[in-house]
C-alpha positions in Angstrom: -208.3 63.7 -22.3 -212.0 63.4 -23.0 -211.7 66.0 -25.8 -209.3 63.8 -27.7 -211.8 60.9 -27.4 -214.3 62.7 -29.5 -211.8 63.1 -32.4 -211.2 59.3 -32.1 -214.9 58.6 -32.1 -215.5 60.6 -35.3 -212.7 58.6 -36.9 -214.4 55.4 -35.7 -217.6 56.3 -37.5 -215.8 57.1 -40.7 -214.1 53.7 -40.7 -217.3 51.8 -41.2 -217.7 53.3 -44.6 -214.7 51.4 -46.1 -216.5 48.2 -47.1 -219.6 50.2 -48.4 -217.4 52.3 -50.7 -215.8 49.1 -52.1 -219.3 47.7 -52.8 -220.2 50.9 -54.8 -217.1 50.8 -56.9 -217.5 47.1 -57.9 -221.2 47.2 -58.7 -222.2 47.7 -62.4 -226.0 47.3 -62.5 -229.1 48.7 -61.1 -230.8 47.0 -58.2 -227.5 46.1 -56.4 -227.5 47.1 -52.7 -225.2 46.9 -49.8 -225.9 47.3 -46.1 -223.1 47.9 -43.5 -223.3 47.9 -39.7 -220.3 48.7 -37.6 -219.2 49.3 -34.0 -216.0 50.7 -32.6 -214.5 51.7 -29.2 -211.4 53.2 -27.8 -209.6 52.9 -24.5 -210.9 56.4 -23.5 -214.4 54.8 -23.2 -215.6 56.4 -26.4 -218.2 54.2 -28.2 -219.5 54.5 -31.8 -222.1 52.7 -33.9 -223.0 53.3 -37.5 -225.2 51.8 -40.2 -225.2 52.6 -43.9 -227.2 51.6 -46.9 -226.3 52.0 -50.5 -228.6 51.2 -53.5 -227.9 51.3 -57.2 -230.8 53.1 -58.8 -229.3 52.3 -62.3 -226.0 51.4 -63.9 -224.9 55.0 -63.3 -226.6 56.2 -60.1 -226.1 55.3 -56.4 -228.3 56.4 -53.5 -226.5 56.4 -50.1 -227.9 56.8 -46.5 -226.2 56.4 -43.2 -226.7 57.1 -39.5 -224.5 56.9 -36.4 -224.3 57.5 -32.7 -221.3 58.3 -30.5 -221.1 58.2 -26.7 -218.1 59.0 -24.5 -217.2 59.1 -20.9 -216.7 62.4 -19.0 -215.1 63.3 -15.6 -217.1 62.5 -12.5 -220.1 64.8 -12.0 -220.4 65.7 -15.7 -223.1 64.4 -18.0 -222.2 61.8 -20.7 -221.4 63.5 -24.0 -223.3 62.1 -27.0 -223.6 63.0 -30.7 -225.7 61.8 -33.6 -225.1 61.7 -37.3 -227.4 61.2 -40.3 -226.6 61.6 -43.9 -228.1 61.2 -47.4 -226.2 61.3 -50.8 -226.4 60.7 -54.5 -223.6 59.6 -56.8 -224.2 59.8 -60.6 -221.6 58.6 -63.1 -221.8 60.0 -66.6 -218.8 57.8 -67.7 -216.0 58.6 -67.2 -217.0 61.8 -65.3 -219.5 61.9 -62.4 -220.9 64.0 -59.7 -221.8 63.6 -56.0 -224.2 65.5 -53.7 -224.4 64.8 -50.0 -226.3 66.4 -47.1 -225.8 65.5 -43.4 -226.6 66.4 -39.8 -224.2 66.0 -36.8 -224.1 67.0 -33.2 -226.2 67.2 -30.0 -229.3 69.3 -30.0 -229.1 72.1 -27.5 -225.3 72.0 -27.4 -223.6 72.1 -30.9 -225.1 71.0 -34.2 -223.9 71.0 -37.7 -225.7 70.8 -41.0 -223.5 70.1 -44.1 -223.8 70.2 -47.8 -221.1 68.6 -49.9 -220.9 68.7 -53.7 -218.2 67.1 -55.8 -217.2 66.1 -59.3 -214.9 63.2 -60.3 -213.2 61.5 -63.3 -212.8 57.8 -63.1 -210.9 55.2 -65.2 -210.3 51.5 -64.7 -207.4 52.1 -62.3 -207.8 55.6 -61.0 -210.4 58.1 -59.7 -209.8 61.8 -59.1 -212.4 63.9 -57.3 -212.8 67.5 -56.0 -215.4 68.4 -53.3 -216.7 71.7 -51.9 -218.1 71.9 -48.4 -220.6 74.2 -46.7 -221.4 73.8 -43.0 -223.8 75.7 -40.8 -223.2 75.4 -37.0 -225.5 76.3 -34.1 -223.7 76.6 -30.7 -225.8 77.0 -27.5 -224.3 79.0 -24.6 -225.8 79.4 -21.1 -225.9 83.0 -20.1 -225.5 83.8 -16.4 -227.3 86.6 -14.6 -225.5 89.2 -12.3 -225.3 86.6 -9.5 -223.7 83.9 -11.7 -226.9 81.8 -12.0 -227.4 80.2 -15.4 -230.8 81.5 -16.7 -230.9 81.9 -20.4 -230.0 79.8 -23.4 -228.6 81.7 -26.3 -227.8 80.3 -29.8 -224.8 81.5 -31.8 -224.5 80.7 -35.5 -221.3 80.0 -37.3 -220.7 78.8 -40.9 -217.8 77.0 -42.5 -216.6 76.4 -46.0 -214.1 73.9 -47.3 -212.4 72.4 -50.3 -211.2 68.8 -50.6 -209.7 66.5 -53.1 -209.3 62.7 -53.4 -207.1 60.4 -55.5 -207.8 56.6 -55.5 -205.6 54.2 -57.5 -205.3 50.4 -58.0 -203.0 48.0 -59.7 -202.1 44.3 -59.7 -203.4 43.2 -56.3 -202.8 46.6 -54.6 -204.8 49.8 -54.1 -204.4 53.1 -52.3 -205.2 56.8 -52.3 -204.6 60.3 -51.1 -207.2 62.6 -49.6 -207.2 66.1 -48.2 -209.6 68.8 -47.0 -209.1 72.4 -45.8 -211.7 74.5 -43.9 -212.4 78.1 -43.1 -215.0 79.5 -40.6 -217.0 82.7 -40.2 -215.9 83.0 -36.6 -212.4 82.1 -35.3 -212.8 78.7 -33.6 -210.0 79.6 -31.2 -212.5 81.5 -29.1 -213.7 78.0 -28.0 -210.5 77.2 -26.2 -212.1 77.4 -22.8 -215.5 77.1 -21.1 -215.7 80.9 -20.7 -216.2 81.3 -24.5 -219.5 83.1 -25.2 -219.4 83.6 -21.3 -220.5 80.0 -20.5 -220.3 76.8 -22.6 -221.4 73.4 -21.3 -218.7 70.7 -21.3 -220.7 68.9 -24.0 -220.6 71.9 -26.3 -217.0 72.6 -25.6 -216.0 69.0 -26.3 -218.1 68.7 -29.5 -216.4 71.9 -30.7 -213.2 70.0 -30.9 -214.5 68.7 -34.2 -213.6 72.0 -35.8 -210.6 71.3 -38.0 -208.2 73.5 -39.9 -207.3 70.7 -42.3 -207.2 67.0 -42.6 -205.0 64.8 -44.9 -204.9 61.1 -45.4 -202.9 58.5 -47.2 -203.7 54.8 -47.6 -202.2 51.7 -49.1 -203.8 48.2 -49.4 -203.1 44.8 -50.7 -205.3 41.9 -51.9 -204.3 38.6 -50.3 -206.3 36.0 -52.2 -210.0 36.9 -51.6 -209.0 39.1 -48.6 -207.6 42.6 -48.3 -205.4 44.5 -45.9 -205.2 48.3 -45.8 -202.9 50.7 -43.9 -204.0 54.2 -43.4 -202.4 57.3 -41.9 -204.2 60.6 -41.4 -203.1 63.9 -40.0 -205.3 66.8 -38.9 -204.9 70.2 -37.2 -207.5 71.4 -34.7 -208.8 74.9 -35.5 -209.6 75.4 -31.8 -206.1 75.0 -30.3 -203.8 74.2 -33.2 -203.2 70.7 -31.9 -201.7 68.2 -34.3 -203.8 65.0 -34.5 -202.4 61.8 -36.1 -204.2 58.5 -36.6 -202.7 55.2 -37.7 -205.2 52.6 -38.7 -205.3 49.1 -40.1 -208.3 47.4 -41.9 -208.7 43.8 -42.7 -211.6 42.6 -44.9 -212.5 38.9 -45.4 -215.6 37.3 -47.0 -217.7 35.3 -44.7 -220.0 34.0 -47.5 -220.8 35.0 -51.1 -222.9 38.0 -49.9 -221.3 38.8 -46.5 -218.0 40.5 -45.7 -216.4 41.1 -42.3 -214.1 44.1 -41.6 -211.8 44.3 -38.6 -210.2 47.6 -37.7 -207.6 48.8 -35.2 -205.5 51.8 -34.8 -203.8 54.5 -32.6 -204.9 58.1 -32.2 -202.1 60.4 -31.2 -203.0 64.0 -30.3 -200.3 66.7 -29.6 -199.7 67.0 -25.9 -201.8 64.0 -24.9 -201.1 60.3 -24.5 -202.0 57.9 -27.3 -205.4 56.2 -27.4 -206.1 52.8 -29.0 -209.3 51.9 -30.9 -210.7 48.8 -32.4 -213.9 47.6 -34.0 -215.7 45.5 -36.6 -218.2 46.0 -39.4 -220.3 43.6 -41.4 -221.5 44.3 -45.0 -224.4 42.4 -46.7 -224.6 42.5 -50.5 -227.8 41.8 -52.5 -229.7 42.3 -55.7 
C-alpha cells in the first residue's frame, strides 16, 4: 500500500504548478512575477509541500524555480520515507515559436536520486500551444551488500539512465480550456529487477519505494471551464509502472478563485487508483501571489 502512496505524492507536488503555469501564459511584460506555495495529503498518510517562483525577465523570457518535499508513512519498525525536489528552468518565446530548458533533482540521498534535463520546443497561437519535450535522467541507486553471514556491511551505488519523449497540446475557447499530454520513457537497465527487496541483493524499503517512480509512460487529458472570475478543471491521467506493469489512474479536480487582485486560491481533490490496490483519496490547496 505504501508504494502506491509515493505515486500519489508525486502527483500532489505536480498539482501545485497549475496556477503558476496560468500566470506565465497570461503575463506579457518583463518584471511580472508569481509565487506559489501548496500543500497536499492523501489518506495513506503521504504529505507533500511545494513552493515555486516564476519571473518574467523580459516580454519573451521566463525564469522558473521550484522546490518540494514529500513524506509518507511506512509499516511499523520501518523508517519514514522522504524525498526532495528542486528544479530550475527557462522559457523563451521567439513568437510564435519558443523553447524550454529545465534541470531538476529528485530523491533521497543514500537511497535513490535522479538528476534530470528536459529540453523542449513549442509553437503558440492565441488559442493553442503545441510542444515537444525530450528527457534525460541519471539515477543513482544505493544497495546494502551483505557479507557471508548476512550482515549488511557495504554500501554500493548502481547507476542507471533514462531517456524519454513527450508532447503537450493546450487549447482554449470561449470560457473553456483543456489539453492533452503524454510522455514515454526508456531505461538503461530493466526497472523490473526492482520488483523485490532482493534486487541488487539488498535494497532498503526507502529505495524500493522510491523506485516506484519509474514509469513506462504517462498520459493526461484535462478540460476546464471559466465560471465568472473563477475556473474549474477536470483532469484524468493514466500511467504504467515500469517496475511491475501496474496501471495507475488518477482523477483530479481543481478549483481556482481570486482572493484579491493579486492573490489566487486553488483547491484540489482527487482519487488515485492503482491496479491491484484500493483507491486512495487526496486533497490540498495552493496560494499564488502575483506582482510586478
